[in-house]
N, CA, C and O of each residue as an XYZ file, in Angstrom:
348
protein
N      24.480     17.463     35.699
C      23.566     18.217     36.463
C      22.987     17.168     37.218
O      22.961     16.062     36.680
N      22.558     17.282     38.261
C      22.076     16.503     39.490
C      20.622     17.168     39.566
O      19.748     16.390     39.948
N      20.189     18.542     39.253
C      19.365     19.550     39.758
C      18.990     20.173     38.267
O      19.571     20.236     37.184
N      17.595     20.636     38.838
C      16.854     21.586     37.376
C      16.642     23.336     38.406
O      16.040     23.666     39.428
N      17.259     23.822     37.698
C      17.411     25.227     38.216
C      16.527     26.084     37.490
O      16.154     25.940     36.326
N      16.200     27.083     38.377
C      15.496     28.533     37.866
C      16.136     29.214     36.762
O      15.427     30.120     36.325
N      16.899     29.119     36.351
C      17.750     29.583     35.251
C      17.162     28.842     34.211
O      16.646     29.434     33.262
N      17.187     27.068     34.308
C      17.106     26.121     33.234
C      15.565     26.475     33.086
O      15.245     26.730     31.925
N      14.481     26.546     34.084
C      13.408     26.819     33.538
C      12.903     28.253     32.870
O      11.906     28.536     32.206
N      14.040     29.038     33.341
C      13.278     30.018     32.880
C      13.945     30.332     30.738
O      13.486     31.043     29.844
N      15.061     29.435     30.791
C      15.269     29.402     29.562
C      14.237     28.878     28.592
O      13.890     29.139     27.440
N      13.875     27.984     29.590
C      12.655     27.069     28.212
C      11.238     27.973     28.538
O      10.225     27.714     27.889
N      11.227     28.649     29.193
C       9.784     29.742     29.291
C      10.196     30.783     28.463
O       9.330     31.457     27.905
N      11.187     30.985     28.320
C      11.941     32.370     26.918
C      11.473     32.101     25.921
O      10.617     32.748     25.317
N      12.137     30.769     25.502
C      11.885     30.375     24.197
C      10.529     29.312     24.090
O      10.554     28.305     23.381
N       9.513     29.662     24.804
C       8.099     28.837     24.464
C       7.199     29.857     23.996
O       7.158     31.026     24.378
N       6.070     28.973     22.632
C       5.705     29.804     22.282
C       3.947     29.211     22.964
O       3.374     28.136     23.139
N       3.618     30.878     23.187
C       2.573     30.931     24.056
C       1.356     31.106     22.952
O       1.543     31.965     22.089
N      -0.161     30.182     22.907
C      -1.158     30.738     22.378
C      -2.484     30.440     23.370
O      -2.854     29.357     23.824
N      -3.098     31.841     23.558
C      -4.367     32.004     23.970
C      -5.633     31.779     23.322
O      -5.882     32.284     22.227
N      -6.314     31.163     23.845
C      -8.006     31.394     23.349
C      -9.138     31.415     24.795
O      -9.161     30.891     25.909
N      -9.817     32.151     24.165
C     -10.925     32.634     25.201
C     -12.062     31.338     24.606
O     -12.143     30.760     23.522
N     -13.006     31.214     26.154
C     -13.979     30.347     25.055
C     -15.754     30.838     26.301
O     -15.810     30.714     27.525
N     -16.593     31.223     25.603
C     -18.055     31.267     26.588
C     -17.862     32.550     27.217
O     -18.629     32.743     28.161
N     -16.913     33.640     26.914
C     -16.662     34.878     27.918
C     -16.573     34.554     29.778
O     -17.020     35.232     30.703
N     -15.959     33.508     29.791
C     -15.150     32.535     31.538
C     -13.850     31.848     30.997
O     -12.972     31.910     31.859
N     -13.510     31.330     30.069
C     -12.414     30.323     30.039
C     -11.403     30.893     29.484
O     -11.587     31.482     28.419
N     -10.336     30.858     29.969
C      -8.939     31.209     28.748
C      -8.532     29.664     29.134
O      -8.805     28.962     30.107
N      -7.710     29.430     27.865
C      -6.689     28.253     27.721
C      -5.684     28.744     27.133
O      -5.914     29.625     26.305
N      -4.330     28.348     27.367
C      -3.567     28.627     27.009
C      -2.629     27.281     26.879
O      -2.467     26.374     27.697
N      -1.998     27.487     25.408
C      -1.285     26.470     24.751
C       0.183     26.411     24.485
O       0.710     26.597     23.388
N       0.805     26.122     25.641
C       2.361     26.507     25.299
C       3.072     24.897     24.547
O       3.105     23.700     24.835
N       3.607     25.908     23.336
C       5.007     24.834     22.434
C       6.150     25.038     22.751
O       6.679     26.087     22.381
N       6.980     23.950     23.649
C       8.350     24.141     24.166
C       9.222     24.393     23.191
O       8.759     24.534     22.059
N      10.585     24.500     23.385
C      11.158     24.727     22.473
C      11.240     22.951     21.660
O      10.977     22.577     20.517
N      11.655     22.324     22.704
C      11.426     20.921     22.123
C      10.292     20.043     21.176
O      10.358     18.906     20.707
N       9.418     20.900     21.123
C       8.436     20.553     20.216
C       7.232     20.393     21.034
O       6.131     20.644     20.544
N       7.375     19.938     22.415
C       6.018     19.139     23.271
C       5.124     20.504     23.374
O       5.429     21.611     22.932
N       4.095     20.178     23.985
C       2.644     21.221     24.101
C       2.779     20.784     25.343
O       3.395     19.818     25.794
N       1.897     21.905     26.030
C       1.422     21.819     27.281
C       0.305     22.954     27.284
O       0.579     24.042     26.778
N      -0.814     22.749     27.783
C      -2.273     23.298     28.030
C      -2.556     23.346     29.147
O      -2.402     22.403     29.923
N      -3.124     24.688     29.511
C      -3.787     24.711     31.032
C      -4.803     25.354     30.478
O      -4.905     25.731     29.311
N      -6.006     25.536     31.886
C      -6.986     26.573     31.694
C      -7.417     27.282     32.712
O      -6.720     27.060     33.702
N      -8.487     28.242     32.958
C      -8.547     28.774     33.519
C      -9.850     29.537     33.333
O     -10.106     30.208     32.333
N     -10.869     29.334     34.668
C     -11.918     30.000     34.128
C     -12.930     30.161     35.412
O     -12.662     29.494     36.411
N     -14.106     31.039     35.425
C     -15.149     31.196     36.421
C     -16.362     31.132     36.164
O     -16.874     31.417     35.081
N     -17.159     30.586     37.571
C     -18.476     30.605     37.293
C     -19.340     31.590     36.731
O     -20.240     31.210     35.981
N     -19.182     32.908     37.008
C     -19.653     33.800     36.357
C     -19.079     34.808     35.219
O     -18.086     35.485     35.485
N     -19.680     34.901     34.004
C     -18.624     35.736     33.416
C     -18.426     37.353     33.706
O     -17.531     38.086     33.286
N     -19.384     37.626     34.433
C     -19.275     38.972     35.298
C     -17.596     39.131     35.594
O     -16.817     39.798     34.913
N     -17.270     38.330     36.801
C     -15.847     38.061     37.272
C     -14.872     37.737     36.048
O     -13.718     37.628     36.463
N     -14.959     37.585     34.940
C     -13.926     36.960     34.065
C     -13.417     38.117     33.555
O     -14.037     39.136     33.248
N     -11.585     37.769     33.446
C     -10.369     38.544     33.365
C      -9.516     37.897     32.972
O      -8.694     37.242     33.613
N      -9.675     38.068     31.488
C      -8.507     37.173     30.356
C      -7.283     37.379     31.164
O      -6.751     36.357     31.596
N      -6.554     38.922     31.541
C      -5.254     38.835     31.812
C      -5.023     37.725     32.801
O      -4.196     36.835     32.603
N      -5.863     37.818     33.987
C      -5.813     36.927     35.107
C      -6.003     35.639     35.115
O      -5.615     34.867     35.992
N      -6.821     35.267     33.786
C      -6.423     33.669     33.343
C      -5.519     33.350     32.824
O      -5.050     32.221     32.973
N      -4.949     34.343     31.982
C      -3.595     34.084     31.786
C      -2.481     33.701     32.504
O      -1.899     32.617     32.455
N      -2.256     34.561     33.099
C      -1.644     34.458     34.642
C      -1.169     32.951     35.356
O      -0.117     32.350     35.572
N      -3.003     32.698     35.626
C      -2.995     31.485     36.377
C      -2.514     30.434     35.625
O      -1.787     29.568     36.111
N      -2.982     30.453     34.101
C      -2.623     29.039     33.221
C      -0.925     29.144     32.824
O      -0.490     28.023     32.562
N       0.226     30.342     32.713
C       1.287     30.304     33.113
C       1.867     29.796     33.847
O       2.905     29.208     33.543
N       1.195     29.870     35.595
C       1.907     29.626     36.690
C       1.873     28.164     36.489
O       2.818     27.438     36.799
N       0.583     27.670     35.876
C       0.505     26.299     35.871
C       1.356     25.297     34.919
O       1.677     24.131     35.150
N       1.592     25.996     33.924
C       2.726     25.448     32.565
C       3.846     25.627     32.930
O       4.703     24.935     32.380
N       4.383     26.831     34.225
C       5.856     26.535     34.475
C       6.025     25.476     35.707
O       7.124     24.983     35.961
N       4.863     25.171     36.440
C       4.748     24.091     37.723
C       4.864     22.947     36.998
O       5.625     22.141     37.534
N       4.283     22.507     35.756
C       4.193     21.693     35.236
C       5.634     21.097     34.122
O       5.903     19.942     33.790
N       6.302     22.331     33.783
C       7.565     22.286     33.133
C       8.012     21.700     34.361
O       7.596     20.541     34.377
N       8.785     22.006     35.587
C       9.227     21.613     36.703
C       8.972     20.680     36.573
O       9.959     20.168     36.043
N       8.167     19.890     36.704
C       7.619     18.308     37.034
C       7.890     17.774     35.888
O       8.806     17.007     36.182
N       7.672     17.647     34.585
C       8.712     17.271     33.900
C       9.935     17.392     33.538
O      10.454     16.495     32.872
N      10.555     18.383     33.857
C      11.825     18.688     33.453
C      12.466     17.689     34.747
O      13.484     17.052     34.476
N      11.892     17.559     36.097
C      12.343     16.192     37.096
C      11.998     15.337     36.878
O      12.782     14.562     37.427
N      11.152     14.690     36.315
C      11.189     13.438     35.371
C      12.489     13.004     34.498
O      12.964     11.883     34.313
N      12.898     14.276     34.027
C      13.767     13.762     32.858
C      15.014     13.607     33.390
O      15.923     12.873     33.002
N      14.968     14.567     34.567
C      16.716     14.498     35.429
C      17.074     13.017     36.097
O      18.117     12.365     36.044
N      15.423     12.660     36.936
C      15.160     11.058     37.143
C      15.556     10.252     35.786
O      16.657      9.701     35.781
N      14.965     10.177     34.964
C      15.309      9.059     33.848
C      16.610      9.231     33.596
O      17.308      8.234     33.782
N      17.222     10.355     33.169
C      18.840     10.535     32.864
C      19.631      9.810     34.187
O      20.432      8.936     33.854
N      19.515     10.044     35.523
C      20.388      9.554     36.336
C      19.807      8.118     36.898
O      19.829      7.943     38.116
N      19.439      7.388     36.289
C      18.470      6.148     36.439
C      19.206      5.737     35.651
O      20.242      5.161     35.983
N      18.815      5.952     34.275
C      20.036      5.721     33.016
C      21.651      5.593     33.082
O      22.385      4.789     32.507
N      21.923      6.519     33.859
C      23.642      6.634     34.322
C      23.751      5.673     35.419
O      24.869      5.631     35.933
N      22.627      4.684     36.034
C      23.143      4.202     37.144
C      23.601      4.574     38.514
O      24.379      4.056     39.315
N      22.617      5.992     38.517
C      23.090      7.021     39.870
C      20.839      6.783     40.648
O      20.445      7.588     41.492
N      20.419      6.293     40.421
C      19.436      6.630     40.487
C      19.104      7.749     41.884
O      17.973      8.205     42.054
């Protein structure tokens, strides 16, 4: 395989355990435990607690985590190709 597919990323996400924490009435922190045991953490917050919405924060954090997984999987693929001499 020389590319990362959406199916691959979705498989990782489907097998990821998410933990959500709220701080100070205006910050959402989501920690993702990936299937291989690696953890990814993201946060989303607002200035005024009146504008805070936990569900919006969770959505933002999960999108950031998904982007980070794409990045990390790309790095892993590049390393595997490098090790095989296919740079």
